[in-house]
VEXDREN-2710 file (C-alpha; in Angstrom, 1 decimal):
% VEXDREN-2710
k/r/px/py/pz
1/MET/117.6/115.0/94.8
2/GLN/118.3/117.7/92.4
3/LEU/119.0/121.2/93.5
4/PHE/119.6/124.5/91.5
5/ARG/120.0/128.0/92.6
6/ARG/120.9/131.2/90.7
7/GLY/124.8/131.5/91.1
8/GLY/125.2/128.2/92.4
9/GLY/124.7/125.8/89.8
10/VAL/123.1/122.5/90.0
11/VAL/123.8/120.1/92.9
12/LEU/122.9/116.4/92.9
13/VAL/122.6/114.8/96.4
14/ASP/122.2/110.9/96.8
15/PRO/120.4/110.5/100.1
16/ILE/121.4/107.0/100.2
17/ALA/125.0/107.9/100.3
18/VAL/124.5/111.0/102.4
19/PRO/121.7/110.2/104.8
20/ASP/121.6/113.4/106.7
21/VAL/120.7/116.1/104.1
22/THR/119.2/118.5/106.6
23/VAL/122.2/120.8/105.7
24/VAL/120.1/121.6/102.7
25/GLN/117.3/123.0/104.9
26/ARG/119.9/125.3/106.8
27/ALA/121.2/126.5/103.5
28/LEU/118.1/127.4/102.0
29/GLY/116.6/128.8/105.0
30/ASP/113.2/130.7/104.3
31/GLU/113.7/130.8/100.6
32/GLU/110.8/129.8/98.3
33/TRP/111.4/126.4/96.8
34/VAL/110.3/126.0/93.3
35/PHE/108.7/122.5/92.2
36/HIS/107.1/120.9/89.3
37/ALA/104.2/118.9/90.9
38/ALA/105.3/119.5/94.4
39/SER/102.9/117.1/95.9
40/GLN/104.6/114.3/94.4
41/ASP/108.1/115.4/96.0
42/LEU/107.1/116.8/99.1
43/PRO/106.5/113.5/101.0
44/SER/109.8/112.1/99.9
45/LEU/111.6/115.3/101.2
46/ARG/109.8/115.3/104.4
47/GLU/111.1/111.9/105.0
48/LEU/114.4/113.2/104.6
49/GLY/113.7/116.0/107.1
50/LEU/113.3/118.8/104.4
51/GLU/110.4/121.0/104.8
52/PRO/110.1/124.3/102.7
53/THR/108.3/127.5/104.3
54/SER/106.7/128.5/100.9
55/ILE/106.7/127.1/97.5
56/PHE/105.8/127.7/93.8
57/ASP/104.7/125.0/91.7
58/THR/105.3/125.3/88.1
59/GLU/102.8/122.2/87.0
60/LEU/100.0/123.9/89.3
61/ALA/100.7/127.3/87.7
62/SER/100.4/125.9/84.2
63/ARG/97.1/124.3/85.1
64/LEU/95.8/127.6/86.5
65/LEU/96.9/129.3/83.4
66/GLY/95.0/126.8/81.2
67/ARG/98.0/125.3/79.5
68/GLU/97.0/122.1/77.8
69/ARG/100.2/120.1/78.5
70/VAL/101.6/120.4/82.0
71/GLY/104.4/117.9/82.0
72/LEU/107.9/119.3/82.6
73/GLY/109.2/118.9/79.4
74/ALA/106.3/120.5/77.7
75/VAL/106.2/123.6/80.2
76/VAL/110.0/124.1/79.7
77/GLU/109.4/123.9/76.0
78/ALA/106.4/126.2/76.0
79/THR/107.8/128.9/78.4
80/LEU/111.5/128.9/77.5
81/GLY/111.6/127.3/74.0
82/ILE/113.9/124.6/75.3
83/GLU/113.5/121.0/74.7
84/LEU/114.3/118.6/77.4
85/ALA/115.4/115.0/76.4
86/LYS/113.0/112.4/78.5
87/ALA/115.4/109.4/77.7
88/HIS/115.6/107.9/81.1
89/SER/112.2/108.7/82.9
90/ALA/111.5/105.1/83.2
91/ALA/114.9/103.9/84.1
92/ASP/115.5/102.1/87.4
93/TRP/117.0/104.7/89.8
94/SER/117.8/102.4/92.4
95/GLN/120.8/101.0/90.7
96/ARG/124.1/102.4/92.0
97/PRO/126.2/104.0/90.6
98/LEU/124.1/106.1/88.3
99/PRO/125.5/106.5/84.8
100/GLN/127.0/109.8/83.8
101/ASP/124.1/110.5/81.3
102/TRP/121.5/109.8/83.9
103/LEU/122.9/112.4/86.3
104/GLU/123.0/114.7/83.4
105/TYR/119.3/114.1/82.6
106/ALA/118.5/114.6/86.3
107/ALA/120.2/118.0/86.4
108/LEU/118.3/119.3/83.5
109/ASP/115.1/118.7/85.2
110/VAL/116.0/121.6/87.5
111/LEU/118.3/123.6/85.5
112/HIS/115.7/125.7/84.0
113/LEU/113.1/125.7/86.6
114/VAL/113.7/129.1/88.2
115/ASP/113.5/130.9/85.1
116/VAL/110.1/128.8/84.1
117/ARG/108.7/130.0/87.6
118/ASP/109.5/133.8/86.7
119/ARG/107.9/133.6/83.7
120/LEU/104.9/131.9/84.9
121/ALA/104.7/134.2/87.7
122/ALA/104.5/136.9/85.4
123/ASP/101.8/135.2/83.3
124/LEU/99.8/134.7/86.6
125/VAL/99.9/138.3/87.4
126/ALA/98.6/139.4/84.0
127/ALA/95.9/136.9/84.1
128/GLY/94.9/138.1/87.5
129/LYS/95.4/134.7/89.0
130/ASP/98.3/135.2/91.2
131/GLY/96.1/135.3/94.2
132/PHE/94.5/131.9/93.0
133/ALA/98.1/130.5/92.8
134/ARG/99.3/131.5/96.2
135/GLU/96.3/130.1/97.9
136/GLU/96.8/126.7/95.9
137/PHE/100.7/126.6/96.7
138/ALA/100.0/127.2/100.5
139/ALA/97.1/124.4/100.4
140/THR/99.7/122.1/98.7
141/LEU/102.3/122.8/101.4
142/ALA/99.7/122.5/104.3
143/ARG/98.0/119.6/103.2
144/GLU/98.1/116.6/105.4
145/PRO/99.4/113.2/104.1
146/LYS/96.9/110.7/103.7
147/PRO/96.7/108.0/106.6
148/PRO/98.1/104.7/105.8
149/ARG/95.3/102.3/104.3
150/THR/93.9/99.6/106.7
151/ASP/94.4/97.0/104.0
152/PRO/96.6/98.3/101.4
153/TRP/96.4/95.0/99.6
154/ARG/92.9/95.9/98.5
155/ARG/94.5/98.4/96.0
156/LEU/95.4/95.3/93.8
157/SER/94.1/96.2/90.4
158/GLY/90.9/94.1/89.5
159/LEU/90.3/93.0/92.9
160/HIS/86.4/93.6/92.5
161/LYS/86.6/90.3/90.1
162/VAL/87.5/88.1/93.1
163/ARG/84.6/86.3/94.9
164/GLY/84.9/84.5/98.1
165/ARG/86.8/85.3/101.1
166/VAL/89.3/82.4/100.8
167/ASN/90.1/83.9/97.6
168/LEU/90.5/87.5/98.9
169/ALA/92.8/85.7/101.6
170/VAL/94.8/84.3/98.6
171/ALA/95.0/87.8/96.9
172/ARG/96.3/89.3/100.3
173/GLU/98.9/86.7/100.8
174/LEU/100.2/87.0/97.3
175/TRP/100.3/90.9/97.4
176/LEU/102.0/90.7/100.9
177/ALA/104.7/88.2/99.6
178/ARG/105.2/90.8/96.7
179/GLU/105.8/93.6/99.0
180/GLU/108.2/91.9/101.1
181/TYR/110.3/90.7/98.1
182/ALA/110.2/94.0/96.5
183/ARG/111.5/95.7/99.9
184/ALA/114.2/93.1/99.9
185/GLU/115.2/93.6/96.2
186/ASP/114.6/97.5/96.3
187/VAL/112.4/97.2/93.2
188/SER/109.0/98.2/92.4
189/PRO/106.5/95.5/92.9
190/GLY/105.0/95.9/89.7
191/ARG/108.3/95.0/87.9
192/LEU/108.5/91.8/89.7
193/VAL/105.2/90.6/89.1
194/PRO/102.4/93.0/87.7
195/ASP/98.9/93.1/89.3
196/ARG/97.0/91.6/86.3
197/ALA/99.4/88.5/87.0
198/LEU/98.8/88.1/90.6
199/LEU/95.0/88.4/89.8
200/ALA/95.2/85.7/87.2
201/ALA/96.7/83.6/89.5
202/VAL/94.1/84.2/92.2
203/LEU/91.2/83.7/89.3
204/ALA/92.7/80.4/88.0
205/ALA/92.8/78.7/91.6
206/PRO/95.8/76.5/90.4
207/ARG/95.6/73.3/92.4
208/THR/99.4/72.8/92.3
209/LYS/102.7/74.7/92.1
210/GLN/103.2/73.3/88.5
211/ALA/99.6/74.4/87.5
212/LEU/100.8/77.9/88.7
213/ALA/104.1/77.8/86.8
214/GLY/102.2/76.8/83.7
215/LEU/99.6/79.5/83.8
216/LYS/100.7/81.7/80.5
217/GLU/98.8/84.8/82.3
218/PHE/101.2/84.5/85.3
219/THR/103.9/86.9/84.1
220/GLY/106.8/89.0/85.4
221/ARG/110.4/88.6/85.6
222/ALA/110.1/86.9/88.9
223/SER/107.0/84.8/88.1
224/ARG/109.0/81.7/87.7
225/THR/112.4/82.5/89.5
226/GLN/110.3/82.8/92.9
227/ILE/107.6/80.3/92.1
228/ASP/108.2/78.7/95.4
229/ARG/107.5/82.2/97.1
230/TRP/104.1/82.7/95.3
231/TRP/103.0/79.1/95.8
232/ASP/103.5/79.3/99.6
233/ALA/101.5/82.6/99.6
234/ILE/98.7/80.7/97.8
235/VAL/98.9/77.8/100.1
236/ALA/98.9/80.5/103.1
237/GLY/95.8/82.2/101.8
238/ARG/93.8/78.9/101.6
239/GLU/94.7/77.8/105.1
240/SER/94.4/81.2/106.7
241/GLN/92.1/81.3/109.6
242/ASP/92.0/85.3/109.2
243/LEU/89.8/85.7/106.3
244/PRO/89.1/89.2/105.1
245/ALA/85.6/90.6/104.8
246/GLU/84.1/90.7/101.2
247/ARG/82.9/94.4/102.0
248/VAL/84.7/96.9/104.0
249/PRO/83.1/100.2/105.3
250/SER/83.7/103.0/103.1
251/ASP/82.7/106.8/103.1
252/ALA/82.9/106.8/99.2
253/LEU/79.8/108.0/97.5
254/PRO/77.9/105.7/95.1
255/PRO/78.6/106.0/91.2
256/HIS/76.7/108.9/89.6
257/ARG/74.7/106.4/87.3
258/ALA/73.1/105.2/90.6
259/TRP/72.0/108.7/91.8
260/ALA/68.7/108.9/90.0
261/ASP/67.4/105.8/92.0
262/ARG/69.1/106.1/95.2
263/ASN/69.0/109.7/95.8
264/PRO/67.2/111.5/93.0
265/GLU/67.2/115.0/94.6
266/ALA/71.2/114.8/94.9
267/ASP/71.2/113.7/91.1
268/ALA/69.0/116.9/90.4
269/ARG/71.4/119.2/92.3
270/LEU/74.5/117.8/90.6
271/ARG/73.0/118.0/87.2
272/GLN/72.0/121.5/87.6
273/ALA/75.4/122.8/89.3
274/ARG/78.0/120.7/87.2
275/PRO/77.5/122.7/84.0
276/ASP/77.6/126.0/85.7
277/VAL/80.9/125.0/87.5
278/GLU/82.2/123.9/84.1
279/ALA/81.2/127.0/82.2
280/ARG/83.0/129.1/85.0
281/ALA/86.1/127.3/84.5
282/ALA/85.9/127.7/80.8
283/GLU/85.4/131.4/81.5
284/LEU/88.7/131.3/83.6
285/SER/90.7/129.2/81.0
286/MET/91.4/126.2/83.4
287/PRO/90.4/122.9/84.2
288/THR/87.2/122.4/85.9
289/GLU/89.2/120.2/88.5
290/ASN/91.4/123.1/89.3
291/LEU/88.4/125.3/90.0
292/LEU/86.8/122.8/92.1
293/THR/87.4/119.1/92.3
294/PRO/84.7/116.7/91.1
295/GLU/84.5/115.0/94.5
296/SER/83.9/118.2/96.5
297/LEU/80.8/119.2/94.2
298/ARG/79.4/115.7/94.4
299/ARG/79.8/115.4/98.2
300/VAL/78.1/118.8/98.5
301/ALA/75.4/117.8/96.2
302/TRP/74.9/114.5/97.8
303/GLN/74.5/116.2/101.4
304/PRO/73.7/119.7/100.9
305/PRO/73.2/122.4/103.6
306/VAL/69.6/122.8/105.2
307/GLU/69.3/126.2/103.3
308/PRO/71.2/126.3/100.0
309/THR/72.3/129.9/100.6
310/VAL/75.7/131.3/99.3
311/ASP/77.1/131.5/102.9
312/ALA/75.8/127.7/103.8
313/VAL/77.1/126.5/100.5
314/ALA/80.7/128.3/101.0
315/ASP/80.8/126.7/104.4
316/ALA/80.2/123.3/102.9
317/LEU/82.8/123.6/100.3
318/ARG/85.2/125.1/103.0
319/ALA/84.6/121.8/105.1
320/GLN/85.5/119.6/101.9
321/GLY/88.9/121.7/101.9
322/ALA/88.1/124.1/98.9
323/ARG/90.1/127.3/98.8
324/GLU/88.7/130.8/99.6
325/TRP/89.4/131.7/95.8
326/GLN/87.4/128.5/94.8
327/ILE/84.7/129.1/97.1
328/ALA/84.2/133.0/95.9
329/GLN/84.0/131.7/92.3
330/THR/81.7/128.6/92.6
331/ALA/79.6/129.1/95.9
332/PRO/77.2/131.5/94.2
333/LEU/76.6/129.2/91.0
334/ILE/76.0/126.1/93.3
335/ALA/73.5/127.8/95.4
336/ALA/71.6/129.2/92.6
337/ALA/71.8/125.9/91.0
338/PHE/70.4/124.0/94.1
339/VAL/67.5/126.3/94.1
340/ARG/66.8/125.5/90.8
341/ALA/66.9/121.8/91.4
342/ALA/64.4/122.0/94.1
343/GLN/61.9/124.1/91.8
344/THR/62.4/121.6/88.8
345/PRO/60.3/118.6/88.7
346/PRO/62.4/115.3/87.9
347/GLU/62.7/114.2/84.5
348/ASP/61.0/110.9/83.8
349/GLY/63.5/108.2/83.0
350/ALA/66.3/110.4/83.0
351/GLU/69.7/108.4/82.8
352/ALA/72.5/109.6/85.0
353/SER/75.8/110.5/83.2
END
């Protein structure tokens, strides 16, 4: 955990060696905490009992300002003219002790962050976007964590290629076996056996442990050293009486390419509204997804208010989690687009994009 405060220098804290870090909370009090990509750091800090009362996110500020490159190194360089080395970003930070040059690299991540914050804050004011930023920072801080997935093993990349409940059970058991071993070794699961290798083992359906070991697509540093573990998982999946369903309930919308057939009115609404939202984002010099997430627009287009008034669209966007500044910028555009869509005959043979 890297901390920097003007006048206090950089402090690096290892939560493994110092499990109780709540003294940091007491030391900082109600001060604003500056992050780069706060949504990535906040869950880990909360696990340690740390909770800021206000934040400034330099990555999010950079997005609102329309910066093309928003990685930490690019933002520091563009803002302060200082180039950060990124030599150890892909290193295994679970090892102890950490080498000195890694510690120096970690310190550089926060050393300039407060100066960057001040420059970006001034730029936001000059661009008339400081109010936008305050709402975004508050929303990031207030965002509830996503509930745990019911079947986290379904995140396995390429699982859509697996057919049959028994094969899905094999995929599940392989995924669970890898998770268990990764926790024991304190290593990212993908470093042991990548998803593509687990998928290859499922699709190849080897009949023996030797056949699994001979499968060239079954790669990874633990693919052969733990061959018994993986084979036991395959056998457990094949013998399981708890077979997973091939289809699971989901509130996900269908892909847009299917809208023209499944819901042509929604397709027309989205076709009319999306270019207007994109144009407004361009006028504001920010990515469209920061003006309004594509998912929010799709959901409002799929299930619109009964009457497409500005207020009704605003309420629908609010229900999707849109901030007030986003609603003010987009609700009038979307309402007008929905009215046009209702008045425009559908195009014959139009292909959804």
